[in-house]
N, C-alpha and C positions, 0 to 999 in steps of 0.2 A: 503494500498499499503506501511506500514512504518512495519507491519508486516511479510509480505511478503520479505522486506528487510534483517527485523532480522533474520529469517529461512535462508534466501541465505547467510548469514554473518557466521550460527552456522555453513553451511553444508562447507564452507572453513575453519573454524577452526577444525573441524572433520577431513578432508582429513590431514591438514597440522598437526596436533598433530599426527596422524596414519601412514603419512609418510614421514612426516618432508619435504613435497614440496604440492605445489598446480600446478595441469595439468590446461595448456591454455585453456582447454576447460570448466573446471569450474570457470575457472578466467574470461575467455569472458562471459560465461553466469552472474556470479555474477556482474559486472562492468559493461556488458550493461544492464539488468534489473536494476540496482542500477541508472545509469544515467536516462533512462526512468522515473523510480520512481521520482529524484528529478524534472524531466524537466515538469513533471506534477504538482508536487507541486508548486512548482515557478510558472507557467502558470497557476495556480488556476481558472484565473475568468474566463478560454475559456471551464471549467466544467460546467460553470452556464447557457451554450446554448447547452448543450447534451438535451439527449431526456428524460436520468434518471431524470436532474432536472426538464425539460420543462413540462412535459409528466406523467411520472411515477410517481412521487412523492416518499416522504421516508414512505417507509413501509416494511413489512416482506422480499420482492425480495432485499433491499437493504440494509436492516439491517444482513441478513445471507450471502447475496454475499461480504460486506465489509469486516467480522468481521470472515469469516469460508472461502467461497467458492475462494476468493481472494488469502490470503495465502498462502491455503494449499495446492489450486491444481495449481497455477501459479509458483508457487516453483518446481513444481517436476522435473525440471530438473536437477536444481541445485542439488534436493536430491539424484536423481540416480546418477548422478556423485560423489559425494563426498563417496558413497559405489564402486561403479563400473568406476575407474579412464579410463578416455580416452583420449590421446595423439593426437593431431590433426599434419598433418603434415604442414609444410610450405601453401602449394597450398590452403588445406582446412580450415587451419585457416584464410588466406586470401581470400577466398570464403564467408565466413561466415562474416566476415567482410565486405567484399562490399554488400551481400545482407543487412544487420542491416544497414548502411548510406546508401542506393539509399531506404530504407525502409522509413528512418527517413527524408531525405529530402522532399520525397512526401508527409509524414504526416504534418511535420512543417510547410511547405512551403504552402501546400495548406489551411491549418487551420487558417495562420497567412493571408494568401490575401482573406479569407472571411471573418476576422475580420474587416481588414483592408477597404474593402469594404461596410462592415456594418456598419461601423464609418464614411464614406462617403469621404474615404480617396482615392478612386480610380474610381472618376467619370467618368472618360475617357475610361473605360472598359464597352464589350457592356454587356446590359442587358435587361431584359424582362419586364416591366411595367405590375402590375397587378391591377388587380381592387379593390382591398384593399387597394392601395396604397405603397406599398413594391415592391420590385427589385428582380429578378431572374438572379443570374449572370451565363452569357453564355460563358464566355472568359475565357484563363489561364487554371487553371488547371481545373477550373469547365466547361470548354468548351470540356473535356477529358470523364469526367464520371458525373454522378450523387453526387456519392459519392469516390471522389478521394482521400480522406484522409484512407479513409475503407481498399483500395488497399495498400494502402502505410502501416498499420498497419498489415495487413496478412504477409507483407515481413520481419515485424520486427519479427512477430512471428514465422514465420520460422526460422530466423535467430539464436533463440532461443534454438529449436530444433534440427537442424541437427548437433549439434556439442555433442550432445547423441549417435551418428550413429543409427547403424539400430538394433540392440541387442532387443530392444523391442518395442511395439506400444505405451505402457502408455505414456513416455516423447513426445510422438507428440499430448496426450490429448488436450494440449493447442492450439494449432494452428487449429484442426479439430471444437473445440469447437468455436474456436473464430472466425473459418469459419463460423460455421449454426448461432452463436449470430449472426454477422454483417448481415447475409443474412436475419434473420429472422427481424431486426431492419429497411433494407430498405424496408423490404415489409410496414412494418406499417409505416414507415415515407412517401414511395409514396402513402399509401390509405389516410391518412392524407390530404397529399398535394394537392391531388385529389378532396377532399372534399373541401378544403379552397381555393384552387386558380383557380378550374372550367377549363375553354378554354387557363387561360394563361399556365396553367401545361400541357394541350394538344400542345400546340407551346412550349414549353419549353420542352416536350418531342422528339417531332421532330427534335429540333437543338441539342439536346445533348442524343442521346437513347441507352448510355451505362449506364448500374446502380454502376457497382463495377470496373470492369475489364475494360481499354479503347479495345476496337474490338473486344473482348471475350465475355463479358457478363455485 
C-alpha cells in the first residue's frame, strides 16, 4: 500500500513539473487514496480478521498481490490522469466527493460496529447464538446485508475511477476487478459459514437475505 502511495505521488509530481499545476481530478484521486492507505495502516488490527489472514495465509497470492498487483494496478487512475489531465466541473467534483464520503462512512462505521460487537461492547444488539458459542449480528449495518462493508468499499472504488472520465475502460479496471474479487470472497465466506454454523447460518440467511447490496443482491 505504501508503494501504491509513492506511485501516486510520483504521478502528481510528473503533472506538476510538466504543466505547472495539478488538476482537481488527479488531486482528488491522490488525496483520497492516500487517506484510504493511511486509514488502513493506522487501523491495521482490523486486517487481522480479514479472510486473507484468517483463511488464506501467506503465500504466492499475497506476496505477488502486495508487491506487484496492488501498487501497479490500483494506481492506474493516477497514472492515466498524469498523462491525460481531466478538469472536473464543480458538480462532477462534488459528486465524486459525495460517493467517496458515503462509501467510506458505510465501510468504516460497519467495520467499527462489527469490531465493537466482537469485543462485547454492543450486548444490546440483536444476534443469533450459534452452537459454537459465537453470535451472528443481525442488527444495525449487519442487518442490511451480510457484507455491507463490501458495498462501502465498492462505492469508494467507483469514486476513484469516475474522475478519469470515460475515454478508456482501463481506468475502470480497479472497480471491475474489485467487484469480482468481493463477489468471489463473499461466495467463499458463505460456503465456509454454512459448513461452520449449520442451522444457525440458515436462520441468519432468512433474517439477512442480501449478500452485499441491500435490496439488490
